[in-house]
N, C-alpha and C positions, 0 to 999 in steps of 0.2 A: 856028047849030052852035057857034060859039064860046062863046056864052053857056052852052049846055048842056053843054059840057065844064068849063067854068069853076064851074058849080054843081055839077058831079060832083066836082070837086077840093074844093070848100068842104066837100061833104059828108062826103067822106072825111077831110078834116081834122078835121071836128067829131066824127067817130065815133071817129078815133084818140085825139083829146084826152080823149074820154069813156072809152075803154079805159083810158088811162093813168091817167085819174083814179080809175076803178074799181080798177084793179091796186094804185094807191096806198093808197085806202080798205082794200081788202081786206088788203093786207100790214100795215097799221097796225091792223086788227083782229086779225090773226095773231099780230102782235106782243104785243098787250095781252093775248090769250088766253093765249100761253105764259107770258107774265111773271105772270098770274094762277095759272096752274098751277104755275109755278115757285115762286110764292109759298105755294101750298097744299101743295106737296111739302117745303117747309123743314121741319127738324125741329121737332116739337111736345113740349114738354114734358109728359110726362103726370103726374110727379111729382119731387119732389127733397126729399131728407132731408140732414142733415149726417152723414157718415160717423161722426165720432167721436162723435156724440150717440146712434147707434142702440145700443139696449141689448136687443134681442130679435129673434131670427130664426127665423121658423118656414117650412120649405120641405117641399114634398111632390113626389116624382118616382115613377117606376116602381119604384125600389128601397127607399125609405123615405119615413117621415113624422117630420121631425126638429124639435125645436125647441132653440135655443141661447139662453142668457142670457149677459149679460157682467156678470162681477163683479169689481171691482178691476182693470179691464183685461185680464182674462182670459175668454175665452169657454169655457162649459162646457155640457154636456148638461142639460137641465133637470130630467130625470128619472134622471140618473145622473151626478152632478158629481165623483164621482171618477175617471170615463172620462178618459182621458189624449187631448185634442183637439189635433189639428194645427192651431195658432193661424194659421200662414200660410194655409191653404186657406181658413179661416173670413174672414179679412181679405179675401181676394180674391174671396168671394162679397159681403161688405158693399159693398166699393169697386164691383162691378159692379151690384148692385141699388139702391144707395142713391138714384140719379138714373135716370131711365129717359125717353129721347125717341123719339117714333115718326119715321120717315121720310116717313109719309104715313098718312092715314085711309084706309080701305077703305070703311066704311060707318057711318052715324050711327045706323041702324035694323036692326040683324041680327035676323032671324026664326028663323033655324037655325043653331045655333053647330057643328052637325057638319061643316058645310061647311068650317071652318076647324080642325076637331079641336079643337075648345074645349069640345065638351061633357063630355070627359074630358082636362082639360090634361095636355100631356105634363110641364109643369113648374107649380107654384104657390108663390109667394111673397109673404110677408106681414112687414113690418117695423113693428118699435115703436121710437121714440125716447124719450129720458129723459122728456119731456114728456108721454107718452102718445098723441101722433100715430101714427097708423098709416096704412100705405100697401100696397095689394095689387096684384099682377099675375098674369096667368096666360098661360102661352106654350102656343101648340097647334103647328100644322103648320108646318113650315119649307118656305118657297117659293123655288126658284131664281129663278124669274120676277120675284117680288116683292123678290128680294133681301133677305129676312129672315124672322122668324117673324110668323105672326099671334099676336095678343094682345090682351087687354082689361085695363084697370087700374081695377078696381072696377065700372064700368058695362058690363054684357055686351051692351049694345045698340051701343056704339061699338067697331069693330075696327080695330086700327091694324097697321101692319108696323113692327117694332122689330127691333134687331140681334139675331142668334142665340146672341150668345157666352155669354148667362146660361145657356142650356141645357148648356154644356159646363161651365161653373164650377161648377154645381150638380150634377153627374152622381154624386153620391157617396151610397153606403150609410153605414150607421152605422160598420161596419166599417173602412171605407174612410177615415174620419175619425180613425181612431187614429194617436196621434202613435207613431212606430216607434221603438225604441231603435236607437241607432248602433251597428253591429258594429265591433270594432277593425281599424285597419289593421295589418296583420301583414305584416312583411318576410320573404319567403321564406328569405331568408340568417339570419335570426334565429331560427328554428324548432329547437328543442332536441328535442322528441319529438312524435311524430305518431301516433295510435292510432284504429283504426277497430274498433267492434263491431257485429256484426249478430246480432240475436236473443241477445244475452248471449255470443257467442263472438267472440274477437279474430281478425280477418280481416286486418289489418295493423298492424305495429307497427315504428318506427323510432325508434332513440334515440341522441342525439348525445354522446359523453363523450370529449374527445380524450384524456384522461388515463388514464380505465380501460377503455375500450372494448375488446372482444376484436379489434377491427379498428383500434386507433387507430394503427397503423404506415401504415393506408392513408388513409383519409379521417375515422375517429373515428367512423363511423357504424355501428350494428349494427341489423340489420333481424331481428328476433326472431319475426317472423310474417308470413305465414301458413306458413312453413318448418317442419321438424321440428327442424332444426338453425339457428343462428345465422349469418347469412351477411352479408360485407361490403356496405355500401350506397355508392351512388355518389353522390357531392354535386351532379352536374349533373342526374342523372335524378330524384332525391329533390327538389331545388328546382323541377323542372319540375313534378312531382307536387303540389306544395304552392301552386303557381301559383294555383290555385281558391279557395284559403283568403285570399287577401291583398287582395282587393277584394269582400267579401260586402256584401250590403244586402237587406234584407228586401223583398218587392214588397207585402205587405199584412197588416193585422193580422186576427186572427180574434177573440180575447178577450184582454182585459188582465189577468183575474184567474180563470184555469180551474180549473174544479172536477174533481172525480174522474170526474164524467159526461162532462165534454168530453174529458177525458185520453183516455178510452177510446174515446170517439165519434172521435177524430181520430188514434187509434193510437198515441197517447203513452203509454200505461200500460205498452206492451211495444213501444218502438221498434224501427223496420226498422234503424236504425242509431243509433249514438253516437260521434260526433267528438270526440277530445280532443286538443288542441293545446298543448303548453308552448311558449312563446317569450318574448323578452325585447325589451324597448325600450330605446333608448339614451338615457340623461339628459345632456343635452347643450344648452347655451345656444345654441349655433350648430349647427344640423343639418348644414349645408352641409360644415362641417368635420370632421364626424364620419366615421371610416373605415367603408367598407362591408363588408367582411369581417370574419367573426367573429375571426380571428386579430388582428385590427389594433384591435380595440374593447377597452378596459380593462376588467376586471371591475367595477372602481368605478363605471363609467357605465351598466352594465346593472341593468334593473328587469325582473325575471321576472313572467309572468303566465301563467294558464291560461284558454282558451275551450273550453267544453265545450257541444256541439250535440247534443240530442236529436231524432232526426228520425222522425216517425210515417208516417202513410199518405199517399197522393197525394189531392188534390181530384178533384172531378168530373171537371174538365179533363184531368187527368193532366199540367196544365202546371206544377204546383207540389207541394210536399211540405208537410204542416203541420210546425212546427219549434218546438222550446222550448230557451231557453238556462238554463243552470244558475244559479240565485238569480234568477230572472225567472218570474215567474206567467203571464207572458203566453204566447199562442200565437201565431205569425205563419206566413206563406207566404215559402217560398223557392223559387225557379225550379227546376224538375225538372233542368235542364241543370247548374245550378249544384252541387245535391245529387249527382248522379252523377259529377260532377269531385272531390268533396272526400270522398266516401265508396267509392266503386268504384276504388280504389287498384290500380294495376296492379304488382305487386310484382316482377315481373321487371324490367320497365323501370327500377326503382330500383336494382337489384344491380349491385355493382360485377362486370363480366364479363369480366376478363382473369386468368386463373389463374396463369400463369407470371410471375415478376418478371423484365424483360428490360432491365433496365438495368445496361451495362457499367461504369458510373462505380462501381457498389457490389459487381458480382460479384467474387466471389473462386474460387468452385469449383462444378462441376456434376459429380454422378455420374448416368450415364444407364443404365438396363438396357432394352435395345429388341432384338428380334429374336435372343433366348437370348445377347445379347453384352453385355458391361459395358463401360462408357466412364467414365474419368476425364478431366473437362476443366478446365484451370486458366487462370486469367487473372491476370497481374500487371502492374503499371505502375510506371514510375520517372518522377519528375519531372524535367524539364530546363529550366533557364532559358535564355529567349532574350531579353535586355535585361528588360525590365520584365514581359514575359509567360510564363507557365508552360506549357510543353507536356509531353506524357506519352509516352512511349516504350512499347508494350505489348508482352507476350510471352504468347503461347497456346501452350497444350500439351495433346495428347490423348494419354491413357496414355503420358505421359512423353516423347511426341516434339513437337518445334516444328513448329507449323504455321502458315499465313500469318495474323498476327493481325487484319489488317484483313477478310480473308475470315470469319475466326472471330465476329468481333464482330457483322458483317452477318449471319451466320446465326443467332446468338443472339438478336440483337434481332429476329429474324423469329418467336421464339417469343410475342413479344407480339402477334402477329397472330392468334394463336389465342383466339378468345373463345366464350363461351357463346351457343348459339343459341336454346336453348329449355329449360324445366324438365323434369326427368324425369317422364314420365307413367305408367311400368308399372314393376312389379318385376322384375328380371333375377337369378336365382340364381347365374350365373357371376361370380365375383369376382377371377378370376385376371387381373392387369394385362398390358395390351398393352404398356405402357412405365411406366417407373418414373424420375421426375426428382428428384433431392435437390440444392437451392440453398443456397449459403451466400453470404449477401450483407452484407457488413459486419459479419461474426459471427454473423448471423440465419440460422437455417436453416428451411425449408420444403420439404414434400414434395407433389409432383403426380403423380397417378396416372391413367392413361387405361384404362377399364374396358370391356369389352363391352357393347354395347346391343343393336342390331339387326343387327349385321354387316355392314351395307350403308353407313349414311348416318352414323351418330352412334356417339361414345363418351361414355360416362359419365365425368364428371372430379370425382376425389377430392382436395380440397386440405387436407392435415392433418386428415383424417379427416371432412372435410365434403364430402358428394356430393348434391348437390341439382339440378345442370344438366348438360346435354349440350353437347358441341362435334362440328363437323362432322368426320368421320372423314377426308376427303381433304385439309383444312388441317392436321390434326394430322400425318398420315402424310408430307405433303410437308416440313413444317418440321423434322421428326425426320431424315427422309432427308438434308436439305440440310445439318444440322448434323453428322451423322456423316461425309459425304463432304468435310469439309474438310480440305485438304491444306497 
């Protein structure tokens, strides 16, 4: 019995040793196999050329069939050497295609290229160096599982997996290779004139002239269109409207030397809009030290420019407009959102919207006709020294009677809360004023009339004969009632 047990133990030991040995051999085999597979999957150089020696590049994609040649370190289209090629794009292409390595081989004997979308490649590239050496590669289907693109380099039987970045670098049509002109960087604060025409009719025009503008005493901006009368412009509103012109850039080229046929084709023989901007730049060696506001910049440091953009039709996607710059024969694309921001200006948002001067520091006299009564209001001030500080004692009178000067000034300043709420949309025949205010501020006189409109919500506002806007009736009535009630 003991011998039998001993034999069993020995047998089990032998089996165990055998199993261990077998496991070791299998493990060794697997390790060698994985090592061999790993070696097979190491990158295989399909071809390699020196970037700086490549003189010809030919590529075909779904957008184009393009050949470029290098002459005197500059890439040019072979069939149109005047075409302005964006050099950096071609340099990236050459860098990508000069040397290609495969992560692994799929097959050495391909019988059906369609399995890899290589019967009609997504991209074909041919390179030629200065010595006449040529290399070709064709890209097919991209495979997430294979982590790359299927490709062959010359020999269609050998299919490899290669990085797919080339299909992105070469995704250009001829027009997309065009070098685009740089549009000027315009500081909104340095704009002096902004005009928009639509089909030959001026739809917006604002001009700055601090010395000669009709409204030089406000901000110096005159808005001459679209209103039938010139109105005062508001600096903040105008600069906000100009923000679209400050960072323009074309998205794509269309033609670098447009002919009459192309101008008509793209709607530029009769532009939808023409935007003309006059502005200045500051001639300064140290821009950081340059003042940012117009009043602080010396005239000698200013250099004046004009940018004119003719805007034609929208493209098929409706995402861009065809645009041409003055003195540039090219046609380019500008995003629709940008075009609308620079061409569809809301004039009302640019207008100065406070009709009544409401500064007690400059006020001398008001005469008010309201509710069939006349009021004459005077405000005088006397300087009083308190050490190094100067304080003012105010005297307010209404129809010759003294009133509380603080209450009067508060009520007067409340006139500044009357603002234009919208543009006048309909004609009203009744021009009998509801109220007439005549102001004298530092010797300058102005007249504000509130005229009937709808009898419920709004008054028309006439400022020195200019009547283009409405004000809320309740706000006006409250301010006037508050003013005449001061005791």
